[in-house]
C-alpha positions in Angstrom: 68.3 -16.7 92.7 68.1 -20.0 90.8 65.8 -21.4 88.1 65.7 -25.0 90.0 63.1 -25.0 92.4 61.6 -21.8 91.8 58.0 -20.5 91.4 57.2 -19.0 88.5 54.5 -17.2 87.0 54.3 -16.4 83.7 51.4 -14.3 81.9 50.5 -15.3 78.3 52.0 -18.6 79.3 50.1 -21.0 76.1 51.5 -19.2 73.6 53.9 -17.5 71.6 57.2 -16.1 74.0 55.2 -17.2 77.3 55.4 -20.7 76.3 59.0 -20.4 75.3 59.8 -19.4 78.7 57.3 -21.7 80.2 59.2 -24.1 78.4 62.7 -23.2 79.3 62.1 -22.7 82.9 60.5 -26.1 82.9 63.3 -27.8 82.1 65.2 -25.9 84.4 64.1 -27.8 87.0 60.9 -24.8 88.0 57.8 -25.1 89.0 55.7 -22.8 87.1 52.6 -21.1 86.7 50.5 -20.2 83.6 48.1 -17.5 83.4 46.6 -17.2 80.3 42.8 -16.6 78.7 43.4 -19.3 76.6 42.0 -22.0 78.6 42.9 -24.6 75.9 46.2 -23.4 75.0 47.0 -23.7 78.4 45.8 -26.8 79.8 47.3 -28.6 77.1 50.6 -27.3 77.3 50.1 -28.0 81.3 49.3 -31.2 80.7 51.7 -31.9 78.9 54.8 -30.9 80.5 54.6 -32.4 84.4 52.9 -32.2 87.2 55.3 -29.3 88.5 53.0 -27.0 85.6 49.8 -25.8 86.3 47.3 -23.2 84.2 44.8 -21.2 85.5 43.1 -19.2 83.4 42.8 -15.3 84.4 42.2 -11.8 83.6 45.3 -10.3 84.6 43.5 -6.4 83.3 40.3 -7.4 86.8 42.0 -7.0 89.9 39.7 -9.3 91.7 40.7 -12.5 89.0 44.0 -12.1 89.3 44.3 -11.9 93.5 42.2 -15.6 92.4 44.7 -16.7 90.5 47.7 -15.9 92.9 45.9 -17.4 95.1 45.5 -20.5 93.8 49.0 -20.6 92.3 50.5 -20.1 96.5 47.9 -22.3 97.3 49.4 -25.4 94.6 52.7 -24.0 95.3 53.7 -22.2 98.8 55.4 -19.0 97.0 56.5 -17.1 94.3 60.0 -16.3 93.4 59.7 -14.9 89.4 56.8 -13.1 86.8 57.7 -13.3 83.3 54.9 -10.5 82.2 54.2 -12.0 78.9 50.7 -11.6 78.1 50.1 -8.9 75.6 48.6 -7.5 72.1 49.4 -5.2 68.9 46.1 -4.6 67.8 46.9 -1.4 64.7 45.1 1.9 65.0 45.8 4.9 63.3 44.9 8.3 65.1 42.9 9.0 62.0 41.7 5.8 60.0 39.5 4.9 56.8 36.4 4.7 60.2 37.3 8.3 61.5 39.5 8.9 64.7 40.7 6.0 66.3 38.4 4.9 68.9 39.1 5.0 72.8 37.5 2.3 73.4 40.5 0.4 71.1 43.2 2.3 72.7 42.2 1.9 75.9 41.8 -1.9 75.8 45.5 -2.0 74.8 46.9 -0.3 77.0 44.7 -1.7 79.7 46.3 -5.4 78.6 49.5 -4.0 78.4 50.3 -2.0 80.7 47.7 -2.0 84.4 47.4 -5.3 83.9 51.8 -5.5 83.9 51.5 -3.9 86.6 48.5 -5.2 88.0 49.8 -9.3 87.9 53.1 -7.1 89.3 51.9 -5.9 92.4 50.2 -9.1 93.2 53.1 -11.3 92.8 55.3 -8.7 94.9 52.9 -9.3 98.0 53.6 -12.7 97.6 57.8 -12.5 97.0 58.3 -10.7 99.9 57.0 -13.6 102.3 60.2 -15.4 100.9 63.0 -16.5 103.0 66.0 -13.8 101.2 68.6 -15.6 99.4 72.0 -14.5 100.3 71.7 -11.3 98.9 69.1 -10.0 100.5 67.1 -11.1 96.5 63.1 -12.9 97.4 62.4 -12.5 94.0 62.5 -11.5 90.0 60.3 -9.3 88.0 61.0 -9.1 84.4 58.2 -7.3 82.1 57.4 -7.1 78.5 58.1 -4.2 76.7 59.0 -3.8 72.9 61.1 -2.2 70.2 58.3 -0.7 69.2 58.5 1.6 72.8 61.7 3.3 70.7 60.4 3.7 67.1 56.8 2.5 66.6 55.5 2.7 63.6 52.6 4.8 62.0 49.2 2.2 63.4 50.9 1.3 67.3 50.2 4.8 68.9 48.5 2.4 71.2 51.0 -0.7 71.5 53.9 1.9 71.7 52.5 4.0 74.5 51.8 0.8 76.1 55.0 -0.8 75.5 57.1 2.9 76.5 54.8 2.8 79.4 56.7 -0.4 80.6 59.7 0.4 79.7 59.5 3.6 81.7 58.4 2.5 85.0 61.1 -0.6 85.0 63.6 2.5 86.9 60.9 3.6 89.8 59.7 -0.2 90.3 63.2 -1.4 90.5 64.1 1.1 93.0 61.3 0.8 95.1 61.3 -2.6 95.1 65.3 -3.4 96.1 64.2 -3.0 99.9 62.3 -5.4 99.6 64.6 -8.1 97.7 62.9 -7.8 94.6 64.6 -7.1 90.9 63.0 -5.9 87.9 64.1 -5.7 84.2 62.2 -5.5 81.0 62.7 -7.0 77.6 62.1 -4.7 74.9 62.0 -7.9 71.8 61.7 -6.7 68.1 60.1 -9.3 65.9 59.8 -12.9 66.7 58.3 -15.7 65.4 55.0 -15.9 67.3 51.2 -16.7 66.6 50.4 -13.0 65.0 53.9 -13.0 63.0 53.0 -16.9 62.1 49.4 -16.2 60.4 51.5 -14.1 58.0 52.0 -15.1 54.8 55.2 -16.9 53.9 56.5 -13.4 52.3 56.0 -11.3 54.1 57.4 -13.5 57.5 60.7 -13.1 55.4 60.6 -9.3 54.0 60.4 -8.8 58.5 63.4 -11.3 58.5 65.5 -9.1 56.2 65.2 -5.9 57.8 66.4 -7.5 61.0 70.6 -6.5 60.4 72.2 -9.2 62.2 70.7 -12.5 62.2 68.5 -11.5 59.1 65.7 -13.2 60.6 63.3 -13.4 62.5 64.1 -14.3 66.4 63.2 -17.2 68.0 60.8 -17.4 70.6 63.6 -19.3 72.3 66.0 -16.8 72.6 63.5 -14.3 74.6 63.3 -17.3 76.8 67.1 -17.5 77.0 67.4 -13.9 78.0 64.9 -14.6 80.7 66.5 -17.5 82.1 69.7 -15.7 82.6 68.0 -12.7 83.5 66.9 -14.7 87.0 69.8 -16.1 87.2 72.4 -12.9 87.5 71.8 -11.0 90.4 73.1 -7.6 89.0 70.5 -6.9 86.3 68.5 -5.1 87.8 66.4 -2.0 86.8 67.1 -1.7 82.9 65.7 -2.5 79.5 66.8 -4.8 77.0 67.1 -4.7 73.4 66.3 -8.2 72.3 66.1 -7.1 68.9 69.4 -8.3 66.8 69.7 -3.8 66.5 66.9 -3.3 64.3 65.5 -0.2 64.1 61.7 0.1 62.7 60.5 2.2 59.8 57.9 4.6 60.1 55.6 2.2 58.4 
């Protein structure tokens, strides 16, 4: 699939990995819809770029909210051919913390956003993708979900986050197998430690310490490097049903 002239939906597209992906896809000639709850940032980014970018405020954990967003995108651009799910939270929490056992509300919130939200957007976008005219390979769409290195070696305090990202990993192959008959490829990227707004808010010494944990290159990942892989996945038709670790060979310590 060519990025140029494609219609891409990027969740969490107002900042971090999502923002870098939006910028990269627009530069490559795609029309892009930003789905995010950060209205100020999302609207500003859409305004900064060009007429081929739109922002839609949407809570991806809500079926109705997301369906309305998908409808607006199709009304504006006529179709959806690419989905990149970047929206997520990394709220830490131990099983037994100072205040007692981990709150079920906390655990469920993380899973709702990171896992259920990913499924929600994917199912509604796929419904639109199957209407597309297939290319010479019979391809109609591409879905790229965001997992994490924490899905494999989560740290203490990452129970909810690791479980949610492991869920993204676990559903990649069955999604790809089902969507094959629809002409839709499904991939996932498992980033290591990247310079996202959450990391950028940490003291510089902490950032440097995190960067030294990466074998090579010994630094934090750049959001543009995530976006570069997204672009390659879209354009490489043999990438399907796989999770790609994008982490500089890091393997997280227990804490």
